[in-house]
N, C-alpha and C positions, 0 to 999 in steps of 0.2 A: 776604830770607829764602831760604835754600838749599832745594833739593828735599828733602833729608833732614829739614830742620826742618819743612817742610810735611807730609812723611810722618809724622813723629813726632806732630805735632798732629792730623792727620787721623785716624790710627789709634789715638789715645789711648795712646801709648807713652812715658810720661814717662822711662823709663830710657834710651831712645834719645836723647831731647833732652838729658838730662844727660851722656850719653857724648859727644855732639857738642860741648857746651860745654867739656867737659874737654879734648878734642883741640884745640879752637880756642884754648884758653888763657883763655877768658872765665870768670873766677872758678874757676880750675882746682881749687883745694883744696875749695871749696864744692861744685862739680859732682861731683868725684870722690867726696866723702863721701856725697852724695845718691845717686849711682849705686850705690855699694857697699852702702849701707844698704838701698836698695830691693831689690836683687838678693838680698842675704843674708836679708832678712826673708821674701822669697818662697820661697827655697830652704829656709829653716828651717821654714816652714809646710808645704810639700810633704813635706819629710823627716819631720816629726812625724806627719803624716797617714799616710804609708806605714808608718812603724814601728808606730803604733797599729793600723792595719789588719792588718798581718802578725801582730802579737801576738794580736789578737782572733780572727783567722781560725783560728789554730792551736788555739784552745780550744773552737771551736764545731763540733759534729758534727750533720749533718742527715741526713734520710732518703736523700739522694743522696751522702753522704760528707762529708768535711771541707769547711768553707767555704773557697772559693778565696782565696788571697792575691794580692798584686801580681804575683808571678812567674807563677802559673797564668793569671791574667787576661791578662797580656801574651802568653803563649804561645798562648792561644786567639785573641787578636786577629791574631797572625801567621797562625795556621791559617785564620781566616776570609778573610784577604786572599789566601792561597794558593788556597783553594777558589774565590774569585772569578776569579782568573787562569786556573785550570783550566777553569772553566765558560765563560769568555770564549774560551778556545782551542777548546773543543768547538763553541761556536756559530760561530766563524770557519770551522772545518773543515766544519761542516754547510752554511754558506752557500756555501763553495767547491764542495762537491759539487753543490749546486743549480745553480750557474752552469755547471758542467761538463755536467750533464744538459741544461740549456737549450741549450748549444752543440751537443751531439750531436743534440738534437731539431731545431734549426735546420738543421744539416747534412743531416739525413735528410729534410728537407722537411715537417716537422710543421706543422699548422695553428696559427694564432695562439691559438685556443682551447685547444689542448693545451699550448702554451708557457705560457699564462697560468695554467693549472692547476698546472704545475710551479712557477712563480714564487710561486703563492699559498701554497705550503707554508712554514710558519714554524717556527722552532726552539721546541720545547716544554719545554726544560729548566727546572728549578726556579729561581726568583729567588734570587740570592745576597744576602748581607748588605749588600754595597756597593750593589747595584742597588736594594735596598729602602730604603736611605738616600735615594737619589735620588727614589724614588717618594714618600716621606714629605715631602721638601722641595717637590716639585711640588704635592702635595695641600695643604700648609699655605699655600703662597703663593697658590694659587687661592682658597682660603677667605678668606685675609686680604685679598686685593685686592678681592674681592666685598664683604666687610664694610666696607672703607675707602670704596669707592664709594658705599655707602649711608650710612655713619655721618658722614662729613665734611659732605656737604650738609645732612643732617638736623641735625647739631650747629650749623651756621651758621644755619639757620632758627630753631632753638630759642634761640640766643643773641641773634639780632636781633629776635625777636618774643616778647613776654611771653605773648601769646595762644597761639602755637604751643607754647611751653614748657609752659604750663599744661595743654594738651591732651595732650602727649606724655609728660610726666613720670610720671604714674601707670603708663603702659605700660612705661616704662623701668625703673621701680623694681620692677614685678612680674616682668618677664622677666630682669632682670639676675642674680638669684641662682639661676636655674634650672640644675641640674647637666646636663652633657652626657649623662649616663646617662639623664636624663629626656627630653632632646630626641631621642636616637638612635632609639628605637622609633617616634616620630611621623614623623621624617624618613624612616626606612626604609619605613614604610607608604605615605607620600605619594609618594615617589620611585618605588616599585614600581608604584603605580597610574597615575602620570602619565608616567613615562619608559618607554614601551613601543615597541620598535623591533626589527625583524628583523636590522638591521645597525647596532647602536649605535656612535656615535662614541667614547663613553667608557663604561666599565663602571659598573654601578649602584653597586657598592661604593665606587668612587672618588667618585662624585657624593654618596653618602650621607656619606662622611667629610668632604668639602669643605663641604657644606652645614651639617653639625654644627659644624665649625670656624667658619663664618661666623656662625651664630646665637650662639655663645658669645663671640666676640671683637668683636662690635659695640659693646658697651656702654661700655667704657673710652674709646673714641674719641669716641663720642657725648657722653659726660659732659664730658670734658676740652675738646673743641671748643666745647661750649656755654659752659663757664666762660671759656675764652679769648676768645671773641667778646663775651660779656656784659661783660667787664672791660676792653675796649679804652678807652684814654684818651679822656675826653669832649672834651678840647681837639682831638684829631685828628678826631673826628666833627664838631665844630663847624667846623673848617677845611674838611672835605669839603662841608658845607652852604653855606659861604660861596662855595666854588668851584663850587657847583651840579653836583657830580658825579652821574652817574646811579647807579642802584642797583648795576649791574654793576661800574662803575669804582670805586665806593666799596668794594665787597666785595673786588675784586682789589688795589686800590692801598692801602687803609687797613686793612681788617679782617683779611684773611688774613695780611699780614706781621706785624701786631701779635699775632695769636693763634697764630702758628706754633709758638712754644715749647710751648704747652699742647697743640696738635694733635699734635705729635710725641711728647709725653709719653703721650698716649692711644694713639698708634700703637704705641709700644714696649710698653706694657702689653698691648695687644690681641694683638700678635704673640707675646709670651711666653705669654699664656693660650691662644692658638690652638695653639701648639706642644705645650703640655701636654695640651690637649683631644684633639689628633690621636691621641696614643698610645692613649688609652682607646677612641676611636672605631675605630681600626684593629683593636684587639683584638676588639671586639664585631662590627664589620661584616666582619671577615676580609678587609679590603682589604690587598693586599701593601704592606708598609711595616715600620717599626721596631716598631710595636705588635704586628703579627701575628708578627714574628720572635720577640719576647719571649714571646708566648703559645704559639707552637709549641714553643719550647725548654722552657717550663714543662710543657707536655703531654708532651714527649718523655721527660723524666726520666732522661736519660743522665748518666754521670759528669762530662761536660763542660758540661752544661746551665747550671749555676749560674755558671760562669766566663763562658760566652757571654752570659748575661743581664746580668752585670756589665759586660761589654764594651759591650753596648747601652746600659746606663745611663750610662756615661761618654760615649759618643758622643752620646746625647741631650743631656746637659749641655753638652758642648763646642759642639754645633750651636746650642743655645739661646743660649749666650754669643756665638757668632759672629753670629747673627741680630740680637741687640741691638746689638753693635758696628757692624754694617752700617747699622742705622737711625740710629745716632748719627753715622756718617760722612755719611749722606744729609742729616741735619739740618744738619750743619756746611756742607755744600755749598750748600744752598738758603737758609739763614738770612741775613738782612740784617745782623745784628749779629755780626760776626766776632770780637768781643772777649768775647762771652758765655762764661761758664764752663759747660761741658756735661759731665755724667757719666752 
């Protein structure tokens, strides 16, 4: 299998696999037909969506003016990127001025304390749209990793022990449907009371958003891991008993590989839920991120606000898709069954 074939399979790109079959002459007519059909259907779907969007936008008037169409949204996405580059240039110029001041202070024989005060000055410009994307990604990954570290061991215990499952299931069913809007005030109050520091490592708003994501994306992983472990083939468990494997070896060698597909199903669901929850949490906690960007633009109410909000909506959707594809790639990497069909 060539590197391109591996890439096509890993990244779930069927059109690339068909293109390589076509070029290699392996069923050229069938591969070419599949490739053209796949690309044409994708282009037709995108084209119809853009046409319907443009037609509908021209007929809708809002308090901020006409609903932006594809052209206006694209122009605002370019404008947001230009603003990011300009802000980055200003930050670089500021840091360069600080370094020059430090050099002059060193040359004049200033004390280390005075030099440290100069270096302590940081750039205070407003976060850009691109930088807020990065902030949201960091926040959701922190919350998701914390949830996974709790949910996977708990799911394994629930799946292996009927007693643990009976004890935990009522709590899981009670907390699973709780909205992030209900968790957020509680998390805010608790974090504000517990996380008290004169020199905090992380901002309270970041911790509040991450903890809200953790609480909301625990449950799919717990439930799917429990089901995956509980449905491990009994023959495999009997083999482990015959071999007298320890509890740890039985878990690592038998249970985890067998339950891996269900575990990753839960992880993918949890990551998708966490990404959705994060936007609402950032809006209310006012933690810099895509949610806060959307809320600020809504409050701003300028003629470009609607188009910028729609840019954020598309970015949120594309990132959610990319996160899901990333989890799928990771599952293919660690799964023992390389022939399994994963979507």
